[in-house]
C-alpha positions as CSV (number, residue, x, y, z in Angstrom):
1,M,-15.8,-24.4,-31.0
2,T,-12.7,-22.9,-29.6
3,Q,-11.6,-24.1,-26.2
4,G,-10.8,-21.5,-23.6
5,I,-7.7,-21.6,-21.4
6,K,-8.3,-23.5,-18.3
7,P,-8.3,-21.4,-15.0
8,S,-5.6,-23.7,-13.6
9,S,-3.4,-22.8,-16.6
10,I,-4.0,-19.1,-16.1
11,S,-3.2,-19.3,-12.4
12,F,0.0,-21.2,-13.1
13,S,1.0,-18.7,-15.8
14,R,0.4,-15.7,-13.5
15,A,2.3,-17.4,-10.6
16,L,5.2,-18.2,-13.0
17,L,5.3,-14.6,-14.2
18,A,5.1,-13.2,-10.7
19,S,7.9,-15.5,-9.6
20,A,10.1,-14.4,-12.5
21,M,9.4,-10.8,-11.8
22,M,10.3,-11.2,-8.2
23,L,13.6,-12.9,-9.1
24,I,14.5,-10.2,-11.6
25,T,13.7,-7.6,-8.9
26,L,15.9,-9.3,-6.3
27,L,18.8,-9.6,-8.7
28,V,18.7,-6.0,-9.8
29,V,18.3,-4.4,-6.4
30,N,20.8,-6.7,-4.6
31,Y,23.6,-7.2,-7.1
32,F,23.6,-5.0,-10.2
33,V,22.7,-1.5,-9.1
34,L,24.3,0.9,-6.6
35,F,21.5,3.1,-5.2
36,K,21.0,5.7,-2.5
37,E,18.9,5.6,0.6
38,V,16.3,8.3,0.7
39,N,14.9,9.7,4.0
40,P,11.2,10.7,4.3
41,I,10.7,14.4,3.9
42,K,9.6,14.5,7.6
43,P,9.6,11.7,10.2
44,L,6.3,9.8,10.2
45,A,6.1,10.4,13.9
46,E,5.0,13.9,13.0
47,F,2.0,12.7,10.9
48,P,-1.1,14.5,12.0
49,T,-3.7,12.7,14.2
50,R,-6.5,15.0,13.0
51,I,-7.5,14.7,9.3
52,G,-10.6,16.7,8.4
53,S,-13.4,15.6,10.8
54,W,-11.4,12.5,11.9
55,S,-9.5,12.3,15.2
56,G,-6.9,9.7,15.7
57,K,-5.0,7.8,18.4
58,V,-1.5,6.6,17.6
59,D,-1.0,2.9,17.9
60,H,1.9,0.5,17.4
61,F,2.4,-3.1,16.2
62,E,4.6,-5.5,18.2
63,Q,8.2,-5.0,17.4
64,R,8.5,-8.4,15.8
65,I,5.9,-7.2,13.1
66,Y,8.1,-4.3,12.2
67,D,11.1,-6.6,12.0
68,I,9.2,-8.8,9.6
69,L,8.1,-5.9,7.5
70,G,11.6,-4.4,7.4
71,V,10.4,-0.8,7.4
72,D,12.7,2.1,8.2
73,D,9.8,4.3,9.4
74,A,6.1,3.6,10.1
75,F,2.9,5.2,11.3
76,L,-0.1,3.4,12.7
77,C,-3.2,5.3,13.9
78,D,-6.8,4.6,14.6
79,Y,-9.1,7.5,13.4
80,R,-12.7,8.0,14.4
81,L,-15.6,10.3,13.5
82,P,-17.9,11.8,16.1
83,D,-20.7,9.5,14.8
84,G,-18.6,6.4,15.4
85,G,-17.0,5.7,12.0
86,Q,-13.5,4.3,12.3
87,I,-10.5,3.8,10.0
88,Q,-7.1,2.4,10.8
89,L,-4.3,4.0,8.8
90,Y,-0.9,2.3,8.4
91,I,2.0,3.8,6.5
92,G,5.3,1.9,6.0
93,Y,8.3,3.6,4.6
94,Y,11.4,2.0,3.1
95,M,14.5,4.2,2.5
96,S,15.7,1.4,0.2
97,Q,14.4,-2.0,-0.7
98,R,16.6,-5.2,-0.7
99,Q,15.9,-8.8,-0.2
100,G,14.1,-9.3,3.1
101,D,13.2,-5.6,3.3
102,M,10.7,-5.1,0.6
103,I,7.1,-3.9,0.6
104,H,4.6,-6.7,1.6
105,S,1.2,-6.9,-0.1
106,P,-2.0,-7.4,1.9
107,K,-3.0,-10.1,-0.6
108,H,-0.3,-12.2,0.9
109,C,-0.3,-11.0,4.6
110,M,-4.1,-10.9,5.3
111,P,-4.8,-14.6,4.4
112,G,-1.9,-15.5,6.6
113,A,-3.7,-13.7,9.4
114,G,-6.9,-15.7,8.8
115,W,-8.7,-13.2,6.6
116,D,-10.3,-14.4,3.4
117,I,-10.3,-12.0,0.5
118,T,-13.8,-12.2,-1.0
119,K,-13.6,-9.3,-3.4
120,T,-10.9,-7.3,-5.2
121,S,-11.4,-4.1,-7.2
122,I,-9.7,-0.9,-8.3
123,E,-11.2,2.3,-7.0
124,P,-10.7,5.6,-9.0
125,L,-10.1,8.8,-7.0
126,S,-9.9,12.4,-8.1
127,V,-7.8,14.6,-5.8
128,P,-7.3,18.1,-7.3
129,G,-4.1,19.8,-6.4
130,T,-2.1,16.6,-6.2
131,N,0.1,14.9,-8.8
132,P,-1.4,12.9,-10.4
133,A,-4.8,14.3,-9.7
134,R,-6.4,11.1,-11.0
135,K,-5.4,8.1,-8.9
136,H,-6.4,4.5,-8.7
137,I,-6.2,2.4,-5.5
138,I,-6.9,-1.2,-4.6
139,R,-9.9,-2.3,-2.6
140,L,-10.3,-5.6,-0.8
141,I,-13.3,-7.0,1.0
142,L,-12.1,-9.2,3.9
143,E,-14.0,-11.7,5.9
144,K,-13.1,-13.7,9.1
145,D,-15.4,-15.5,11.6
146,G,-18.4,-13.7,10.2
147,K,-16.8,-10.2,10.4
148,K,-16.1,-8.1,7.3
149,Q,-13.7,-5.3,6.6
150,V,-12.9,-3.0,3.7
151,A,-9.2,-2.4,3.0
152,L,-7.9,0.3,0.6
153,Y,-4.3,0.4,-0.2
154,W,-1.7,1.6,-2.7
155,F,2.1,1.8,-3.2
156,Q,3.4,5.4,-3.1
157,S,6.9,5.3,-4.5
158,R,9.2,7.8,-6.1
159,G,6.3,10.1,-7.2
160,R,4.0,7.3,-8.4
161,I,0.7,6.1,-7.0
162,I,0.7,2.4,-8.0
163,S,-2.4,0.1,-7.7
164,S,-0.7,-3.2,-8.9
165,E,1.8,-5.5,-7.2
166,Y,3.1,-6.4,-10.6
167,W,3.7,-2.8,-11.7
168,E,5.1,-1.9,-8.3
169,K,7.9,-4.4,-9.0
170,V,8.4,-3.2,-12.6
171,Y,8.8,0.4,-11.5
172,L,11.1,-0.7,-8.7
173,V,13.5,-2.3,-11.2
174,W,13.2,0.6,-13.6
175,D,13.9,3.3,-11.0
176,A,16.7,1.3,-9.5
177,I,18.4,1.3,-12.9
178,I,17.5,4.8,-14.1
179,K,17.3,6.8,-10.8
180,H,19.4,4.6,-8.5
181,R,16.5,4.7,-6.1
182,T,14.4,1.9,-4.5
183,D,12.8,3.9,-1.7
184,G,9.1,3.5,-1.4
185,S,6.0,3.4,0.8
186,F,2.9,1.4,1.4
187,V,-0.3,3.0,2.5
188,R,-3.2,1.0,3.9
189,L,-6.7,1.8,5.3
190,I,-8.9,-0.7,7.0
191,S,-12.4,-0.2,8.3
192,P,-15.0,-2.7,9.7
193,I,-18.2,-3.1,7.8
194,I,-20.9,-2.4,10.4
195,E,-24.0,-2.1,8.1
196,D,-23.3,-1.3,4.5
197,E,-20.2,-2.1,2.4
198,A,-20.8,0.7,-0.1
199,E,-21.2,3.3,2.7
200,T,-18.0,2.1,4.4
201,T,-16.1,2.4,1.1
202,R,-17.5,5.9,0.5
203,D,-16.2,7.1,3.9
204,M,-12.8,5.5,3.3
205,T,-12.4,7.0,-0.2
206,Q,-13.3,10.4,1.2
207,F,-10.7,9.9,4.0
208,A,-8.2,8.9,1.3
209,K,-8.8,12.1,-0.7
210,E,-8.1,14.2,2.5
211,L,-5.0,12.0,3.2
212,F,-3.2,12.4,-0.2
213,P,-2.1,16.1,0.2
214,I,-0.7,15.3,3.7
215,L,1.2,12.3,2.4
216,D,2.9,14.5,-0.1
217,Q,4.4,16.4,2.8
218,F,6.1,13.3,4.1
219,L,6.8,10.9,1.3
220,P,9.5,11.7,-1.3
221,G,8.3,12.4,-4.9
222,S,9.9,11.8,-8.2
223,E,12.8,14.1,-7.3
224,A,14.6,13.5,-4.0
225,S,17.9,14.8,-2.6
């Protein structure tokens, strides 16, 4: 009988790989490559507060949160449907990424805020008229003090929709070397689960489909001046 690899060994290997990838990323973007800062196509302050049937109210984090995130531009808005559905949208944009000013993953931030991640999955989306039309985004189920939330997020950087923290770092290093660019953005949706997890996810993925064409008007693609 062949013995399987122990979970602890797998976890250690993944942690070691992630640490090595982060070290390589920091070395490349801080010391070995000259790169340009890229402005958003339009300031995120101009982002629409009405998306389809959703109406939004702009909100803000405390300044210390923005300082920790290291963003160059950001947008936070609470959107609602007439029937009471609600989604919080956050977009963080980085003109360039260096040590201390790099995109933060919710997989690290949410547990620090007391939220347990109980499920993780990749959600496929088809959004005709955008590039690429077929996209994949990350879904988390979060729980804290008996309350549950669905979070959908992705990294939208230099023309790519990325649904992996690992590949986000790989592409960051690649584009820093090849394109001399490290600009990027992080897009996150959060909605409370009132009754049904699947229904909440459906509402959020539909919102995301309407969101993508608008994001293309603000976030630089594969070619940037």
